[in-house]
C-alpha positions in Angstrom: -30.4 61.6 -32.2 -27.4 59.7 -30.9 -27.4 57.1 -28.4 -25.0 56.9 -25.3 -23.7 53.5 -26.8 -22.7 56.0 -29.7 -21.3 58.7 -27.8 -19.2 56.5 -26.0 -18.0 55.2 -29.2 -17.1 58.6 -30.4 -15.5 59.1 -27.1 -13.1 56.6 -27.4 -12.3 57.3 -30.9 -11.1 60.9 -29.8 -9.0 58.9 -27.6 -7.4 56.3 -30.1 -6.8 59.6 -32.4 -5.1 61.8 -29.8 -3.1 58.9 -28.5 -2.0 58.0 -32.3 -0.9 61.7 -32.8 1.6 61.4 -29.7 2.7 57.7 -30.9 1.2 56.3 -27.5 -0.6 53.4 -27.5 -5.0 53.8 -26.8 -5.2 51.1 -24.8 -2.8 52.8 -21.9 -5.7 55.6 -21.8 -8.5 54.4 -19.5 -11.9 56.4 -20.1 -14.0 57.5 -17.1 -17.3 57.9 -17.7 -18.4 60.8 -15.3 -22.0 60.0 -14.7 -23.0 62.4 -11.4 -26.6 63.8 -11.9 -27.5 61.0 -14.6 -30.3 58.0 -13.5 -28.9 54.6 -13.3 -30.7 54.0 -16.8 -27.9 55.8 -18.5 -25.1 54.0 -16.7 -26.6 50.6 -17.7 -26.7 51.9 -21.2 -23.3 52.6 -21.2 -22.1 49.5 -19.3 -23.8 47.6 -22.2 -21.9 49.5 -24.4 -18.7 47.8 -23.0 -17.6 50.6 -20.4 -17.0 49.5 -17.0 -15.5 52.6 -15.3 -18.0 55.5 -13.7 -17.0 58.7 -12.3 -19.1 60.3 -9.2 -19.2 63.9 -7.5 -21.7 63.5 -5.1 -21.2 61.3 -1.9 -24.6 60.1 -1.3 -26.0 60.2 -4.8 -22.7 57.9 -6.0 -23.7 55.8 -3.1 -27.3 54.7 -3.5 -26.0 54.6 -7.4 -23.4 51.8 -6.0 -25.9 50.2 -4.2 -28.6 49.8 -6.4 -26.4 48.2 -9.4 -24.2 46.5 -7.6 -25.5 42.8 -7.6 -26.6 43.1 -11.2 -23.8 44.9 -12.2 -20.8 43.6 -9.8 -17.8 44.5 -12.1 -18.6 48.2 -12.2 -15.7 50.4 -11.1 -16.8 53.2 -9.0 -14.5 56.2 -8.9 -14.9 59.1 -6.5 -13.8 62.5 -8.2 -15.6 65.2 -6.3 -14.6 67.5 -3.0 -14.7 65.6 0.2 -15.9 66.5 3.2 -14.8 64.8 6.2 -17.9 63.9 7.8 -18.7 61.7 4.4 -15.4 59.7 4.3 -17.3 56.5 5.9 -19.2 56.3 2.7 -17.0 56.7 0.2 -14.3 54.1 2.4 -17.8 52.0 2.3 -18.4 51.7 -1.6 -16.3 53.5 -3.7 -13.1 51.5 -5.5 -11.4 54.5 -6.1 -11.2 58.0 -4.7 -9.3 60.6 -6.9 -9.4 64.2 -4.8 -7.2 62.8 -1.6 -5.5 66.4 -0.8 -5.6 66.3 3.3 -4.1 64.0 5.9 -7.3 64.3 7.6 -9.1 62.8 4.7 -6.5 60.2 4.3 -6.4 58.8 7.9 -10.4 58.7 8.2 -10.6 56.8 4.6 -8.0 54.1 6.0 -9.7 53.9 9.3 -13.0 53.7 7.9 -12.4 51.6 4.8 -13.5 47.8 5.5 -10.9 45.1 5.8 -13.2 43.0 4.0 -12.7 45.3 0.8 -9.5 45.8 -1.2 -7.0 48.8 -0.3 -9.2 52.3 -1.5 -6.9 53.5 -4.9 -6.4 56.7 -3.9 -5.1 59.8 -6.0 -3.7 62.9 -5.0 -5.3 66.1 -6.2 -2.7 68.9 -7.5 -3.8 72.3 -7.6 -1.4 72.9 -11.0 -3.5 76.4 -11.7 -2.2 77.6 -8.1 -6.0 79.4 -8.3 -7.3 80.3 -4.9 -10.8 78.3 -5.7 -9.3 75.6 -6.6 -9.0 72.2 -4.8 -5.9 70.2 -4.1 -2.7 70.5 -2.8 0.7 72.9 -4.0 3.0 70.6 -5.6 6.0 71.0 -2.8 2.9 69.3 -0.4 2.9 66.3 -2.5 5.7 63.9 -1.5 4.7 64.4 2.5 1.1 63.4 1.4 2.2 60.7 -0.5 4.7 58.9 2.3 1.7 59.4 4.4 -1.0 57.5 2.0 1.6 54.6 1.5 1.7 53.8 4.9 -2.2 53.2 5.5 -2.7 49.7 4.8 -6.2 50.0 3.8 -5.0 52.6 0.8 -3.5 52.3 -2.2 -1.2 55.4 -3.9 -2.1 55.0 -7.2 -1.2 58.5 -8.2 -2.5 62.3 -9.3 -5.4 64.2 -10.4 -6.1 67.6 -11.3 -8.6 70.2 -12.5 -6.7 72.5 -14.5 -8.0 76.4 -15.1 -11.4 77.0 -17.1 -9.2 78.2 -20.3 -9.3 77.3 -23.9 -5.9 78.6 -24.4 -3.5 75.5 -25.3 -0.4 77.2 -24.0 -1.9 77.3 -20.8 -3.5 74.0 -20.5 0.1 72.5 -21.7 2.1 74.6 -19.4 -0.4 72.7 -16.3 -0.5 69.4 -18.1 3.0 69.4 -18.3 3.6 70.4 -14.8 1.8 67.4 -13.6 3.2 64.8 -15.8 6.6 66.2 -14.0 5.4 65.6 -10.6 3.8 62.3 -11.4 7.0 61.4 -13.1 8.6 62.2 -9.5 6.5 60.1 -7.7 6.4 57.0 -9.9 10.2 57.0 -9.0 8.9 56.6 -5.1 6.5 54.3 -5.4 5.7 51.0 -7.4 2.0 51.4 -7.6 1.8 54.6 -9.2 0.5 54.5 -12.9 -2.2 56.5 -12.8 -2.5 60.2 -13.7 -5.7 61.5 -14.1 -6.2 64.8 -16.3 -8.0 65.6 -19.1 -12.1 66.4 -19.9 -13.6 66.7 -23.5 -11.9 70.6 -24.4 -8.6 69.6 -23.5 -8.4 65.7 -24.2 -5.8 65.9 -27.1 -3.4 67.8 -24.8 -3.8 65.8 -21.8 -3.1 62.5 -23.7 -0.2 64.3 -25.3 1.4 65.2 -21.9 0.6 61.7 -20.9 -2.4 61.1 -19.3 -3.8 57.7 -18.4 -7.2 58.5 -17.6 -9.4 61.1 -18.7 -12.7 61.9 -17.7 -15.5 62.6 -19.9 -19.2 63.2 -18.9 -21.6 65.3 -20.7 -20.1 64.3 -24.0 -21.3 60.6 -23.2 -24.5 61.6 -21.2 -25.9 64.5 -22.8 -26.0 68.3 -21.0 -26.4 68.2 -17.3 -29.8 69.5 -15.2 -29.1 71.0 -11.7 -32.1 71.1 -9.6 -30.6 74.5 -7.6 
């Protein structure tokens, strides 16, 4: 039976191989270990295997883990990558280091207002709906620059880049089209904002194409922590 450390090493190897194929440096691509629904013991196991960046999808669950681990593991970098209701922005603002799914002015403004001034500015990615699916979160491409401008004007937020969840498909042509679209938007954003450096796209099933298209952060969960078991 493989351990979390084993599976983490395999994931890093996959990233390195994908980077090599497209003549990129693997150290420019960060692995975000998605630890939603998993116990803190699994996070600690990944930490001891060298992982420092963890992604959570559920507000209360993520905050509870952060509080429990903050004293013994203060160098963990916590990323919120799930949908966020406006009545829970204060939890993300007060506990997380990164927020990947900003897609509304209201959410950005509340995060800025509720971010403690004693903390570093909250790193923010704008979520783009690159598949143009009605059921998907994120904004249309033509809304990116107005939202980016608003975020850049907030003293307690730091605009870092873009994030997307592509269509659920194994069709490499579709994956390539959507990731290429996000890369073009990312390049446009970088021309206007010096701090923009993060393109959060790619998961286990589309990692290679995402990296070939310029991803700087891939999100991998069950391939590291095992299958998820939901209570509902």
